[in-house]
C-alpha positions in Angstrom: 24.0 86.6 -50.2 23.4 82.8 -50.0 25.6 81.8 -47.4 25.4 77.8 -48.3 27.9 79.5 -51.1 30.2 81.4 -49.3 33.2 80.2 -47.9 32.3 76.6 -48.1 34.2 75.9 -51.0 35.9 72.7 -52.3 39.2 71.7 -50.9 41.4 68.8 -50.9 40.3 67.6 -47.5 36.5 67.9 -49.1 36.8 67.3 -52.3 38.6 64.0 -53.9 37.7 62.8 -57.7 36.0 59.9 -58.1 38.0 56.6 -58.6 37.8 52.9 -59.1 41.3 52.8 -58.6 41.0 53.4 -54.7 39.0 50.1 -54.3 42.6 48.6 -55.1 44.3 50.4 -52.5 41.6 50.0 -49.9 41.5 46.1 -50.7 45.1 46.0 -50.1 44.8 48.0 -46.8 42.1 46.1 -45.1 42.6 42.6 -46.6 45.7 42.3 -47.4 46.0 38.3 -47.3 42.8 37.6 -48.5 43.0 35.8 -52.1 42.3 38.2 -54.3 42.4 36.3 -58.1 42.6 32.9 -58.9 43.7 31.6 -62.6 44.5 27.8 -62.8 47.8 27.3 -60.2 48.2 31.1 -59.8 46.6 32.8 -56.8 47.3 36.3 -55.8 46.0 37.8 -52.5 45.1 41.7 -52.5 48.4 42.8 -51.3 50.4 41.0 -54.2 47.7 42.2 -56.9 48.2 46.1 -55.8 52.2 45.7 -56.0 52.0 43.8 -59.4 49.9 46.6 -60.6 52.0 49.1 -59.1 55.0 47.9 -60.6 53.7 47.6 -63.8 52.5 50.8 -63.7 56.4 51.9 -63.0 57.7 50.2 -65.8 55.5 51.4 -68.1 55.9 55.2 -67.0 60.0 54.3 -67.4 59.4 53.6 -70.9 57.2 56.9 -71.2 53.7 55.8 -71.1 52.5 59.4 -69.3 48.2 60.7 -68.6 46.7 60.7 -72.2 48.5 58.1 -73.8 46.7 54.7 -75.2 47.9 51.3 -73.8 46.3 48.4 -75.7 45.1 44.9 -74.4 44.4 41.7 -76.4 44.3 39.2 -74.2 41.8 36.6 -72.7 40.4 36.4 -69.4 43.3 36.1 -67.2 45.2 38.0 -64.6 47.2 40.1 -66.9 43.7 42.2 -68.1 42.5 41.9 -64.9 45.5 43.9 -63.5 45.3 46.2 -66.3 42.3 48.1 -65.6 44.0 49.5 -62.2 48.1 49.4 -63.5 47.3 51.5 -66.8 45.5 54.4 -65.7 47.4 54.5 -62.4 49.6 56.3 -64.7 47.2 58.6 -66.1 46.9 56.7 -69.3 43.9 55.3 -70.9 43.3 51.6 -71.2 41.8 50.4 -74.3 40.9 46.5 -74.4 40.8 44.9 -77.3 38.2 42.0 -78.9 40.2 39.0 -79.1 38.5 37.9 -82.4 38.7 40.8 -84.4 40.6 40.5 -87.8 43.9 42.2 -88.8 42.4 45.1 -90.3 40.0 45.8 -88.0 42.8 45.8 -84.9 45.3 47.4 -87.2 42.5 50.2 -87.7 41.7 50.3 -83.5 45.8 50.5 -82.8 45.9 53.2 -85.0 43.1 55.5 -84.6 43.1 55.1 -80.6 46.6 56.5 -80.7 48.3 53.1 -78.7 51.8 53.6 -77.6 51.8 50.2 -76.1 50.1 47.0 -77.3 50.1 43.5 -74.7 49.0 40.6 -76.2 48.4 37.1 -75.7 50.7 34.8 -77.7 47.7 32.2 -78.9 46.4 35.4 -81.0 49.5 36.2 -82.9 48.6 34.9 -86.6 46.1 38.2 -86.7 48.0 40.3 -84.5 51.4 40.1 -86.8 49.0 40.9 -89.4 48.0 43.7 -88.3 51.4 45.1 -86.9 52.5 44.9 -90.2 49.4 47.2 -91.7 50.4 49.5 -89.2 52.7 52.8 -90.4 54.2 53.5 -86.8 55.9 51.4 -84.6 54.4 50.6 -81.1 56.1 48.5 -78.0 54.6 44.8 -78.1 54.6 43.2 -75.1 53.9 39.4 -75.2 51.7 37.6 -72.4 52.8 34.1 -71.9 50.5 31.8 -70.6 50.9 27.7 -70.2 47.8 27.2 -69.9 47.0 28.1 -73.8 47.7 25.7 -76.8 51.0 25.5 -76.7 51.4 24.7 -80.4 50.3 28.6 -81.1 52.6 30.3 -78.2 54.9 32.1 -81.0 56.6 35.2 -79.9 55.0 38.6 -81.1 57.2 41.2 -79.7 60.6 41.4 -77.8 59.0 41.8 -73.9 57.1 39.8 -72.3 54.6 40.9 -69.7 56.5 38.9 -66.3 59.8 39.9 -67.3 58.4 43.5 -68.4 56.6 44.3 -64.9 59.7 43.2 -62.8 61.5 46.5 -64.4 59.3 47.9 -62.4 59.6 49.9 -58.7 58.0 48.6 -55.7 57.9 51.8 -54.4 55.9 53.4 -57.2 53.7 56.2 -56.4 50.5 56.1 -58.0 48.9 58.7 -59.7 45.0 59.8 -59.1 43.2 61.6 -61.5 43.4 65.5 -61.8 39.4 65.1 -62.4 36.8 63.0 -62.1 36.2 63.5 -66.3 39.7 62.3 -67.0 39.5 59.3 -69.5 39.9 55.9 -68.2 39.1 53.6 -70.5 38.6 53.1 -74.5 36.1 50.5 -75.6 35.6 49.9 -79.7 32.2 48.9 -80.3 31.6 46.1 -83.1 30.9 48.3 -86.3 28.7 46.2 -88.5 29.1 48.6 -91.2 32.4 51.1 -91.5 34.9 51.2 -88.8 33.9 51.0 -85.0 33.8 53.8 -82.7 35.9 54.0 -79.8 33.6 55.2 -76.7 35.5 56.8 -73.7 34.8 56.0 -70.2 36.0 58.7 -67.4 37.0 57.2 -63.7 33.8 59.1 -62.4 31.4 57.0 -64.6 33.6 53.8 -63.8 33.3 54.3 -59.9 29.4 54.9 -60.2 29.0 52.1 -62.3 31.0 50.0 -59.8 28.9 51.4 -56.8 25.5 51.0 -58.9 26.0 47.4 -60.2 26.9 46.6 -56.2 23.7 48.2 -54.9 21.4 46.8 -57.7 22.6 42.8 -57.4 22.7 43.0 -53.7 26.3 42.3 -53.9 27.7 40.8 -50.7 31.3 41.2 -49.2 33.4 37.9 -49.7 31.2 36.7 -53.0 33.6 34.8 -55.5 32.8 36.3 -58.9 33.6 34.0 -62.5 34.8 36.0 -65.2 32.3 34.3 -68.4 31.9 38.0 -70.0 35.4 39.2 -71.6 36.6 41.8 -69.6 37.6 42.9 -72.6 33.8 44.0 -73.3 32.5 46.9 -71.9 35.5 46.7 -69.0 33.9 43.0 -68.2 31.1 45.3 -67.3 33.4 47.2 -65.1 33.4 44.1 -62.7 37.0 44.2 -62.1 36.7 47.6 -60.3 33.4 46.5 -58.8 34.5 43.0 -57.1 37.8 44.2 -55.7 35.5 46.8 -53.4 33.7 44.2 -51.9 36.9 42.2 -51.1 35.6 39.7 -53.9 37.3 36.8 -55.1 37.8 36.8 -58.7 38.3 33.3 -60.5 39.7 33.6 -64.0 38.0 31.5 -66.9 40.2 31.9 -70.3 37.6 30.9 -72.6 34.2 30.0 -72.6 33.8 25.9 -72.0 30.4 24.8 -70.0 32.3 21.7 -68.7 34.7 24.2 -66.9 32.4 26.6 -65.5 30.6 24.1 -63.9 33.9 22.6 -62.5 34.9 26.0 -61.4 31.4 26.9 -59.8 31.9 23.5 -57.9 35.5 23.9 -56.7 35.5 27.8 -55.9 32.0 28.0 -54.7 31.2 30.8 -57.4 28.1 32.6 -55.9 28.5 35.4 -59.2 28.7 35.6 -62.9 27.4 37.6 -66.0 26.8 36.1 -69.6 24.7 36.5 -72.3 22.1 34.5 -73.4 23.9 32.3 -75.2 25.9 31.1 -72.5 22.9 30.5 -70.8 21.5 28.4 -73.6 25.1 26.4 -73.7 24.4 26.3 -69.8 21.0 24.4 -70.2 21.8 22.8 -73.1 25.0 20.8 -71.3 25.5 17.2 -71.9 24.7 15.4 -68.1 28.2 14.4 -67.6 29.4 18.0 -67.9 27.3 19.3 -65.0 27.8 20.1 -61.6 25.0 19.7 -59.0 25.4 23.3 -57.3 26.3 23.3 -53.6 24.6 27.0 -53.1 22.3 29.1 -55.3 24.1 30.9 -58.1 23.5 34.5 -58.9 23.3 34.9 -62.4 23.1 38.7 -64.8 22.2 38.2 -68.4 22.8 40.5 -71.2 23.8 41.6 -74.6 20.9 40.1 -76.6 16.6 39.7 -75.6 16.5 36.7 -73.8 13.7 34.5 -74.6 11.3 33.8 -71.3 12.1 29.8 -71.2 16.1 30.7 -70.2 14.8 31.7 -66.7 12.7 28.8 -66.5 15.9 26.0 -67.5 17.9 27.9 -65.4 16.2 28.1 -62.3 15.7 24.7 -62.7 19.6 24.0 -62.4 19.8 26.3 -59.2 20.8 29.7 -60.9 19.0 32.7 -59.9 19.2 34.8 -63.2 18.2 38.7 -63.4 17.7 40.4 -66.7 19.9 43.8 -67.4 20.1 46.0 -69.9 22.5 48.2 -71.3 25.6 49.0 -74.0 29.0 49.9 -74.6 28.2 53.8 -74.1 26.4 53.0 -70.7 29.4 51.5 -69.1 27.6 47.9 -69.3 24.1 47.4 -68.4 22.0 50.6 -66.8 18.7 48.9 -66.5 17.0 45.9 -64.7 14.2 43.7 -64.1 13.9 44.4 -60.5 11.4 42.1 -59.1 8.2 42.9 -57.6 6.7 40.7 -54.9 3.1 41.0 -56.6 4.3 39.0 -58.9 5.1 35.7 -57.5 1.1 35.4 -57.8 1.6 34.8 -61.2 2.2 31.5 -62.6 5.6 30.5 -63.6 5.5 31.1 -67.7 4.0 35.1 -66.6 6.9 35.6 -64.3 9.4 34.3 -66.9 8.0 36.6 -69.3 8.4 39.6 -66.8 11.4 38.8 -66.2 12.7 38.7 -70.0 11.8 42.5 -70.0 14.5 45.1 -69.8 13.1 46.6 -66.8 13.9 50.0 -64.7 16.8 52.1 -64.4 19.7 51.5 -61.7 20.2 54.0 -58.9 23.5 55.1 -61.0 21.2 56.0 -64.1 19.3 59.1 -63.9 16.3 58.7 -66.1 15.5 56.2 -68.7 12.4 56.9 -70.9 10.8 55.4 -74.3 10.9 58.5 -77.0 9.6 59.3 -80.8 13.2 60.3 -81.8 11.6 63.0 -84.4 9.9 64.5 -81.7 11.7 63.4 -78.5 8.3 63.3 -76.8 7.8 60.0 -74.6 5.5 57.6 -76.0 2.5 56.3 -74.2 3.1 54.1 -71.1 0.9 51.1 -72.8 2.9 48.6 -73.7 2.5 48.9 -77.7 3.5 52.1 -78.5 6.6 51.2 -80.1 9.7 54.4 -79.4 13.5 54.3 -79.0 15.0 53.7 -75.4 16.6 57.1 -74.1 19.0 57.6 -71.3 20.8 60.3 -69.2 23.1 59.9 -66.5 26.4 59.8 -65.2 27.4 56.1 -66.6 26.7 57.8 -70.0 30.2 57.6 -72.3 32.1 60.9 -72.5 31.8 60.3 -76.0 33.3 58.7 -79.3 36.8 59.3 -79.5 37.8 61.4 -82.3 34.2 61.3 -83.5 32.2 64.8 -82.7 29.8 64.0 -85.2 29.0 61.1 -84.4 29.2 61.8 -80.4 27.0 64.9 -80.9 24.1 62.6 -82.7 24.1 60.1 -80.0 23.5 62.8 -77.4 21.0 65.1 -79.3 18.6 66.9 -77.7 20.5 66.2 -74.3 19.5 62.2 -74.2 22.0 59.2 -75.3 20.2 57.6 -78.7 20.4 53.6 -77.6 19.4 53.1 -81.3 17.1 50.2 -79.5 13.4 50.0 -79.9 11.1 49.3 -77.2 7.6 49.7 -75.7 7.0 51.1 -72.0 4.2 49.2 -69.8 2.0 50.8 -67.6 4.1 49.6 -64.7 7.0 51.8 -66.1 9.3 48.8 -67.0 10.9 48.4 -70.5 10.6 46.0 -73.4 12.9 45.9 -76.2 11.1 45.2 -79.5 14.2 45.4 -81.8 17.2 47.4 -82.8 16.1 49.9 -85.0 18.1 48.4 -87.9 16.5 45.0 -87.0 12.7 45.6 -87.2 10.6 44.3 -90.0 8.2 46.2 -91.7 6.1 43.7 -93.9 3.0 45.5 -95.6 3.3 48.5 -93.2 3.0 46.5 -89.7 6.2 46.6 -87.7 7.4 42.7 -86.6 9.4 42.6 -84.1 12.2 39.9 -85.0 12.7 39.4 -81.1 9.0 38.2 -80.6 9.2 35.5 -82.6 12.4 34.4 -81.7 11.1 34.3 -77.8 8.3 31.9 -79.7 10.6 29.7 -81.6 13.0 29.1 -78.6 9.6 27.7 -76.9 10.2 25.1 -79.1 11.8 21.6 -77.7 13.9 21.3 -80.5 15.0 24.6 -81.1 18.5 25.7 -79.1 19.0 29.4 -80.7 16.5 31.6 -82.9 17.6 34.5 -85.3 14.9 36.2 -87.4 15.6 38.9 -90.0 13.8 40.4 -92.9 14.0 38.9 -96.4 12.8 41.2 -99.1 10.2 39.9 -100.7 8.1 41.4 -104.0 4.4 41.9 -102.3 5.1 42.5 -98.3 8.7 44.6 -99.0 10.1 42.4 -96.6 8.8 39.2 -94.4 10.2 37.1 -91.5 12.8 34.7 -92.2 14.2 32.3 -89.3 17.4 31.1 -88.9 18.0 28.2 -86.1 20.2 25.9 -84.3 18.7 22.8 -83.3 19.0 21.0 -80.1 21.1 18.1 -80.4 19.2 14.4 -81.5 15.9 16.6 -81.2 15.2 17.2 -84.8 12.2 19.1 -86.5 11.3 20.3 -89.9 10.7 24.1 -91.3 6.7 22.8 -91.8 6.4 21.9 -87.8 8.7 25.1 -86.8 5.8 27.5 -89.1 2.9 25.4 -87.4 4.2 25.8 -83.9 4.5 29.9 -84.6 1.3 30.1 -85.8 -0.1 28.5 -82.4 0.4 31.7 -81.1 1.7 34.3 -83.8 -0.8 36.7 -85.6 -0.2 35.4 -89.6 1.8 38.5 -90.8 4.3 37.8 -87.8 4.8 34.0 -88.8 8.1 33.1 -90.1 7.8 32.4 -94.1 11.0 30.6 -94.3 13.1 28.2 -92.0 16.7 28.1 -92.4 18.7 25.2 -90.3 22.3 26.4 -89.6 25.1 27.4 -87.0 24.5 31.1 -86.6 27.1 33.4 -86.4 27.8 35.3 -83.3 30.3 37.7 -81.6 32.6 37.0 -78.9 30.4 38.2 -76.7 27.3 35.9 -77.7 25.4 38.1 -79.9 24.0 37.2 -82.9 25.6 38.6 -86.0 22.1 39.3 -87.9 23.8 41.5 -90.7 25.5 38.5 -91.9 22.1 36.2 -92.2 20.8 39.4 -93.8 23.7 39.1 -96.4 22.0 35.9 -97.7 19.2 37.9 -99.4 
């Protein structure tokens, strides 16, 4: 008889399902009059944010929204999408945030596949959304967000309801619903599919709670921080920071669109302390004209993820007063789950070596149980030699529930009891991961594996290169060879010959690009280079 398992059962007093919804309620109870969210001339306290969220939840329930329903949002980084992270799951429904840059066909597919009952949409998006709705074979409730700070010429009406008016049909004393089980779905995010339709990634309340607490610990986030929403809140639920920041009584400053001058202005005006952004955003910040910049009054902490950053970006950001930490994750892992945690022993290295280390994907977050580099065929870990390439495999409570209505894809992604990331990497002797490429982006030339990221990192060190992307180009002799696509720094011209010579200084001959193309690179809304578009050129 085991006394530890006898008469010591779970009950309402000692077991409550984990949910990030409780963070907002606590913020309202403890800090009711503190400023919680700011957007242009709109400012709300925690008490006001809580009331707005519960009233919107009540309004949704009045039109029939219930547990297990999907409520979709197509919105910029404004208070409405922040509130949705609470109001929608308060009814038991699931929040589906959609990428604002998607085409009508994909939007229509997501609304249909997700079984969306309601779509809340910013009127600036009326062109694609109206096309998308015309393709749907069902009628859903449309609620418009009318934002006076958007382009006035594009604010055409989409639906019959408007956000503020709809919110005010809700009850002030609405009693919101805790999840019955922490495994209950809280959100649905669709991955950007490069081939075929996107897949719906399902998060649960437990994972969202643990992601929030783990992020705060891993990033040493203090109470009362000022957080700027550079990462779109439709992307991995804004890396889950709409849930993290209220836990810390932080203030969220909304940035509707990526605008470097505006970023500097908001940092200065609100003493911004933290924000996240893809390397391309950091590249925009470091490349901003002098008259668009403002000198930082305090150190600003930055997380970068979404694409492997070139090491030079850490040097450039530090010179401006930003402290950057590199993290790694996927939509399927609630955002970032590994970090380049700094080791004091590395302070003795020269700056270039330090920046090379900072570009690693690092070690697991405290909320992730395991991260390993494995041979996907044998499911055995590769040697920790910094050379042997394997696939990043992850395991823990911040791995998705699975893909919505897609058992085959879910089973494949979770095969062998690990989540298969699709990212190829090496493990250094110190246990730090360094990505070499996406499995589909690795270049195999004459039987040799070439990391496109290694070449991009080299090219990015050239003073004339703003952004570099390298893909495989078919070749009769070698099968495929590296081809570089370059966005140049303004007023710093260079040539194909000069860049190839620059690469030859540090790269093995077979890794040197055989062709350089100068152009504007195609990007997703989160700053990832769309390499599949570049490959189409061949």
